FINU-686707 format. One record per atom (N, C-alpha, C): residue in three letters; x, y, z. Coordinates in steps of 0.001 Angstrom, whole numbers, padded with zeros to 6 digits, always signed. Example, Ala and Ser with C-alpha at 12.3 -4.5 7.8 and 13.67 -1.06 7.14 Angstrom:
ala+013190-005690+007800ala+012300-004500+007800ala+013200-003300+007800ser+012850-002250+007080ser+013670-001060+007140ser+012900+000030+007870
END
This chain:
met-001425+004043+012357met-001306+002937+011597met-001043+003196+010180arg-000103+002415+009748arg+000243+002431+008213arg+000302+001020+007924arg-000168+000745+006563arg-000259-000550+006063arg+000373-000624+004612arg+001268-001648+004413arg+001602-001833+003138arg+000693-002709+002329leu+000153-002375+001326leu-000851-002976+000592leu-000261-003853-000564ile-000733-005079-000752ile-000284-005962-001778ile-001046-005673-003115arg-000248-005243-004124arg-001055-005024-005430arg-000281-005843-006587pro-001155-006442-007375pro-000676-007401-008438pro-000202-006673-009804gly+001021-006394-009827gly+001534-005696-011049gly+001832-004205-010758lys+002320-003511-011842lys+002625-002267-011721lys+001611-001328-012552thr+001566-000135-011902thr+000624+000924-012560thr+001279+001586-013771asp+000597+001772-014796asp+000956+002564-016042asp+000734+003968-015638tyr+001864+004882-015311tyr+001563+006294-015090tyr+001802+007071-016279gln+001922+006519-017496gln+002264+007378-018707gln+000774+007823-019309val+000132+008481-018448val-001244+009013-018884val-001139+010549-018421ala-001949+011372-019032ala-002150+012783-018640ala-003317+012609-017576arg-003040+013189-016505arg-004154+013375-015480arg-004508+014765-015153asp-005857+015052-015035asp-006324+016348-014669asp-007162+016329-013353asn-006624+017023-012448asn-007403+017064-011112asn-008791+017497-011304his-009109+018148-012329his-010524+018698-012523his-011433+017588-013042thr-010828+016402-013134thr-011733+015196-013538thr-012698+014744-012565trp-012113+014925-011135trp-012772+014348-009944trp-013191+015394-009104pro-014431+015581-008717pro-014833+016660-007823pro-014098+016700-006455asp-013813+015615-005935asp-013073+015579-004757asp-011609+016035-004895his-011133+015788-006020his-009604+016265-006360his-009722+017866-006517val-010668+018375-007112val-010751+019738-007229val-010759+020436-005999his-011533+019876-004921his-011752+020441-003695his-010250+020227-002977arg-009695+019180-003080arg-008379+018935-002401arg-007306+019838-003126thr-007401+020024-004370thr-006420+021112-005024thr-006485+022355-004343tyr-007641+022849-004317tyr-007833+024305-003610tyr-007524+024389-002207met-007763+023421-001500met-007430+023402+000004met-005962+023312+000031thr-005294+022413-000738thr-003815+022300-000774thr-003175+023619-001129ala-003770+024382-002135ala-003149+025553-002630ala-003340+026555-001518ala-004247+026552-000940ala-004570+027627+000176ala-003382+027299+001388ala-003123+026021+001601ala-002072+025757+002673ala-000662+026237+002182ile-000410+025964+000788ile+000892+026452+000361ile+000961+027878+000452ala-000116+028695-000028ala-000079+030095-000059ala+000217+030714+001217thr-000434+030062+002282thr-000267+030493+003651thr+001119+030747+004035phe+001939+029803+003709phe+003537+029835+003903phe+004154+030801+003070gly+003653+031183+001836gly+004357+032167+001049gly+005809+031654+000599pro+005991+030358+000081pro+007333+029985-000412pro+007683+030764-001542ala+008889+031182-001866ala+009339+031870-003042ala+009653+030833-004122thr+010200+029570-003577thr+010522+028658-004596thr+009995+027219-004157val+009243+026504-004982val+008731+025372-004772val+009202+024206-005686leu+009169+023018-005252leu+009436+021760-006095leu+008255+020840-005912asp+007639+020443-006926asp+006439+019550-007003asp+007063+018413-007864pro+007577+017350-007295pro+008268+016203-007957pro+007235+015152-008607ala+005980+015383-008255ala+004926+014434-008901ala+003782+015369-009216cys+004035+016315-009984cys+003193+017451-010198cys+001808+017062-010980gly+001751+016075-011815gly+000502+015873-012438gly+000300+016850-013392asp-000945+017565-013242asp-001287+018794-014195asp-000843+020142-013600gly-000270+020059-012457gly+000502+021372-012043gly-000710+022283-011396ser-001834+021804-011275ser-002934+022626-010764ser-002735+023167-009341val-002230+022310-008473val-001909+022715-007071val-001109+023860-007033val-000082+023841-007675val+000980+025054-007544val+000408+026300-008231glu-000125+026077-009383glu-000871+027257-010120glu-001898+027848-009286ala-002646+027134-008782ala-003785+027698-007738ala-003129+028487-006474ala-002040+027897-006010ala-001305+028491-005008ala-000859+029879-005324his-000136+029895-006625his+000443+031162-007139his-000641+032133-007364arg-001795+031832-007758arg-002826+032787-007914arg-003229+033476-006661leu-003177+032726-005501leu-003427+033299-004250leu-002273+034104-003681arg-000990+033620-003762arg+000028+034365-003375arg+001147+033986-004281pro+001820+034967-005040pro+002763+034589-006121pro+003919+033870-005538ile+004296+033011-006291ile+005527+032078-006186ile+006543+032559-007171glu+007830+032801-006826glu+008730+033239-007808glu+009190+032203-008889phe+009229+030919-008390phe+009692+030065-009315phe+009257+028622-008826ala+008827+027712-009768ala+008338+026393-009429ala+009069+025428-010259his+009596+024308-009717his+010087+023151-010576his+008978+022051-010435phe+008677+021728-011756phe+007541+020772-011932phe+008197+019583-012555ser+008000+018289-011867ser+008520+017205-012493ser+007348+016127-012386asp+007516+014948-013185asp+006646+013844-013180asp+007210+012848-013811ile+006861+011451-013499ile+007376+010366-014317ile+006543+010218-015611ser+005427+010962-015622ser+004500+010686-016689ser+004840+011795-017722ala+005398+011391-018851ala+005538+012432-020057ala+004206+013045-020521pro+003250+012391-020666pro+001860+012877-021078pro+001384+014002-019972ser+001691+013763-018710ser+001239+014759-017771ser+002067+016067-017842ile+003476+015992-018091ile+004210+017092-018385ile+003743+017939-019698thr+003528+017068-020610thr+003086+017633-022054thr+001753+018466-021718tyr+000838+017902-021040tyr-000376+018577-020718tyr-000194+019719-019796leu+000492+019712-018871leu+000955+020791-018070leu+001522+021970-018983glu+002434+021721-019790glu+003138+022634-020677glu+001963+023379-021634ser+001007+022616-021881ser-000060+023143-022963ser-000946+024062-022181lys-001150+024053-020814lys-002169+024890-020076lys-001603+026287-020008gly-000524+026648-020350gly-000103+028234-020179gly-000129+028755-018694leu+000520+027976-017852leu+000705+028318-016552leu+001284+029606-016342thr+000808+030358-015266thr+001196+031728-015068thr+002497+031769-014103val+002628+030744-013323val+003812+030651-012445val+005137+030543-013135pro+006017+031238-012861pro+007302+031017-013592pro+007785+029572-013134his+008194+028844-014215his+008627+027454-013925his+009467+026838-014892arg+009886+025647-014587arg+010685+024686-015390arg+009930+023385-015203thr+009902+022609-016411thr+009375+021228-016286thr+010479+020170-016582ser+010311+018990-016100ser+011091+017860-016461ser+010314+016580-016396val+010713+015642-016955val+010152+014227-016932val+011193+013526-016197met+011017+013078-015007met+011876+012352-014160met+011191+011838-012863asp+011743+010863-012312asp+011149+010256-010890asp+011335+011263-009880ile+010748+010864-008791ile+010567+011827-007594ile+011996+011988-007069glu+012792+011078-006846glu+014122+010846-006183glu+014958+011844-007084ala+015039+011471-008361ala+015964+012395-009235ala+015540+013894-009184ser+014209+014026-009116ser+013831+015464-009144ser+014351+016170-007850ile+014087+015644-006717ile+014594+016237-005527ile+016029+016358-005485leu+016743+015503-005920leu+018282+015697-005891leu+018720+016658-006996thr+017921+016938-008080thr+018280+017803-009064thr+017896+019140-008810phe+016691+019289-008235phe+016030+020747-008097phe+015806+021001-006655gly+016462+020249-005776gly+016131+020424-004300gly+016687+021920-003824asp+016870+022116-002488asp+017224+023297-001903asp+016255+024410-002299val+015023+024179-002039val+013872+025031-002282val+013154+025432-000938asp+012267+026430-000938asp+011551+026818+000186asp+010689+025683+000679met+009916+025103-000529met+008911+024023+000042met+008938+022884-001141val+008804+021686-000635val+008662+020608-001439val+007211+020069-001253ile+006622+019721-002394ile+005205+019454-002300ile+005087+017957-002648leu+004463+017180-001748leu+004279+015832-002003leu+002828+015444-001872thr+001955+015915-002733thr+000581+015721-002592thr+000111+014412-003332glu-000754+013714-002670glu-001345+012379-003307glu-000172+011654-003920thr+000937+011435-003397thr+002098+010828-003941thr+002539+009684-003141leu+002789+009951-001761leu+003515+008960-000917leu+002840+007629-000747glu+001493+007489-001036glu+000735+006358-001009glu+001104+005407-002224his+001680+006060-003257his+002018+005348-004463his+003450+004740-004701leu+004281+005025-003515leu+005774+004788-003595leu+006045+003538-002869glu+007048+002838-003365glu+007615+001673-002752glu+008187+002221-001512asp+008876+003127-001329asp+009570+003558-000016asp+009331+005001+000255pro+008101+005277+000650pro+007730+006717+000976pro+008597+007209+002056asp+009280+006605+003045asp+010062+007026+004065asp+011430+007697+003473his+011854+006995+002408his+013090+007475+001826his+012858+008897+001065ile+011676+009034+000512ile+011396+010332-000138ile+011169+011438+000777val+010475+011050+001997val+010146+012105+002841val+011502+012644+003435ala+012363+011688+003832ala+013775+012008+004292ala+014522+012809+003309leu+014405+012470+002048leu+015223+013178+001086leu+014710+014760+000879ala+013409+014777+001033ala+012776+016051+000879ala+013217+016797+001940arg+013462+016219+003183arg+013870+016964+004375arg+015219+017575+004162gln+016052+016928+003533gln+017424+017351+003064gln+017509+018440+002155his+016357+018715+001465his+016368+019631+000313his+015346+020703+000370gly+014515+020748+001312gly+013474+021670+001458gly+013350+022171+002791arg+013010+023432+002931arg+012786+024159+004255arg+011473+023732+004835met+010371+023592+003956met+008967+023348+004351met+008501+022171+003494leu+007366+021606+003982leu+006954+020430+003358leu+005301+020589+003304ile+004708+020426+002260ile+003318+020177+002171ile+003003+018723+001593ala+002235+017938+002375ala+002083+016575+002028ala+000637+016186+002235ser+000013+015478+001267ser-001418+015007+001567ser-001427+013413+000885ser-002416+012690+001621ser-002768+011358+001087ser-004093+011067+001555pro-004833+010000+001126pro-006022+009639+001675pro-005818+009363+003119leu-006777+009506+003807leu-006738+009179+005227leu-007688+007920+005371ile-007098+006778+005753ile-007910+005467+005762ile-007636+005022+007196arg-008905+004775+007903arg-008824+004225+009254arg-009163+002844+009161glu-008484+001995+010052glu-008946+000584+010009glu-010506+000409+010576pro-011053-000633+010133pro-010606-001635+009480pro-010695-001555+007846arg-011048-000449+007465arg-011300-000232+006032arg-009922-000417+005290val-009927-001132+004274val-008651-001175+003318val-008938-000423+002051asp-007943+000469+001804asp-007801+001197+000498asp-007991+000250-000638asp-008942+000324-001640asp-008941-000503-002669asp-008500+000092-003909asn-007864+001234-003980asn-007342+001776-005092asn-006113+001065-005556pro-006104+000416-006756pro-005061-000373-007265pro-003805+000228-007356glu-003757+001569-007483glu-002539+002330-007575glu-001881+002512-006255his-002507+002259-005181his-001932+002603-003827his-001285+001544-003169leu+000116+001733-002849leu+000828+000653-002310leu+000856+000952-000667trp+000354+002055-000147trp+000359+002194+001196trp-000979+002922+001569gln-001407+002568+002806gln-002524+003456+003382gln-002035+003911+004693phe-002495+005102+005079phe-002126+005779+006443phe-003308+006197+007087asp-003360+006220+008472asp-004063+007055+009371asp-003190+008249+009738ala-003889+008981+010483ala-003125+010359+010799ala-001788+010039+011567asp-002123+009047+012546asp-000842+008783+013430asp+000313+008149+012706gly-000040+007339+011608gly+000952+006645+010838gly+001706+007628+009963tyr+000944+008633+009308tyr+001575+009540+008501tyr+002462+010582+009324gly+001835+011067+010438gly+002639+011936+011232gly+003908+011412+011690glu+003823+009992+012044glu+005074+009299+012537glu+006106+009242+011379met+005593+008980+010168met+006627+008931+008974met+007201+010314+008921leu+006468+011399+008960leu+007227+012741+008890leu+008242+013004+009954thr+007774+012825+011203thr+008771+013122+012244thr+009969+012160+012277lys+009890+010978+011810lys+010944+009985+011683lys+011985+010556+010773ala+011511+011163+009693ala+012428+011730+008639ala+012960+013132+008983gly+012485+013666+010178gly+013104+014930+010758gly+012193+016171+010512trp+011135+015949+010070trp+010109+017039+009900trp+009431+017337+011253gln+009224+018561+011388gln+008314+018900+012580gln+006928+019434+011970pro+005811+018568+012153pro+004578+018951+011711pro+004175+020346+012156thr+003581+021221+011430thr+003107+022499+011915thr+001514+022690+011776ser+000921+021947+010825ser-000487+021956+010752ser-001014+020628+010123tyr-002348+020405+010588tyr-002958+019166+009888tyr-004271+019500+009701ala-004816+019012+008793ala-006325+019075+008303ala-006817+017822+007744glu-008010+017567+007970glu-008787+016639+007165glu-009951+017269+006479phe-010249+016799+005268phe-011417+017256+004564phe-012049+016264+003649val-013143+016351+003324val-013750+015424+002426val-014793+016226+001571tyr-014932+015957+000365tyr-015849+016719-000486tyr-017213+015879-000543gly-018256+016486-000055gly-019587+015897-000271gly-019539+014610+000547ser-020148+013490-000043ser-020003+012174+000409ser-018957+011300-000122gly-017956+012098-000611gly-016675+011608-001180gly-016224+010265-000762tyr-015637+009686-001636tyr-014871+008485-001370tyr-013959+008496-000396tyr-013024+009441-000498tyr-011864+009637+000447tyr-012028+010855+001332thr-011506+010735+002588thr-011292+011837+003413thr-009626+011930+003142phe-009286+013247+002801phe-007892+013580+002707phe-007197+014166+003889gln-005912+013748+004080gln-005161+014328+005051gln-004157+015265+004599leu-004016+016417+005111leu-003143+017594+004516leu-002248+017951+005729trp-000964+017882+005445trp+000049+018272+006465trp+001012+019305+005980ser+001379+020242+006932ser+002381+021093+006640ser+003566+020739+007651ala+004787+021108+007261ala+005918+020802+008304ala+007070+021621+007877arg+007993+021738+008952arg+009202+022360+008818arg+010314+021668+009247
END
């Protein structure tokens, strides 16, 4: 199942976000970092990087040679740059499509907690397929009849809907995990694909 949600108006993404603000996102950050490190990519692109904590945590587990960080949020990029990341990197303020087209051809594209925010997630997953050898993607896992009430989310996916989106774009899923922190509001689904 995948469902397009109707939202009144646009979200202002020009804010700095920190994954350490929410305990469930701290858990998600480290679970995702472990998945990235498992594959040992030399180069990564995180085109909606937020605070950069996912890639930085992965780099600490298994060094990454170079990371391209971008985000539509100038405050997020400013915050990321102030953190003194240890992974060799470059930062840019741009949208996801432009980032993939500019910095693509990497070992891994990372689309964590991103696709549910996009008007056309299928296009971005297909574009990532053209420019990355591997993919790590995650989103909240929402099973019917529950409706995701996060006003920033334009889509909700169960595992079948998410997996179908990946395979239609040409990705071959290689692993899948679900996790929740405590009594957390969300269960997260985490996918890897080649």
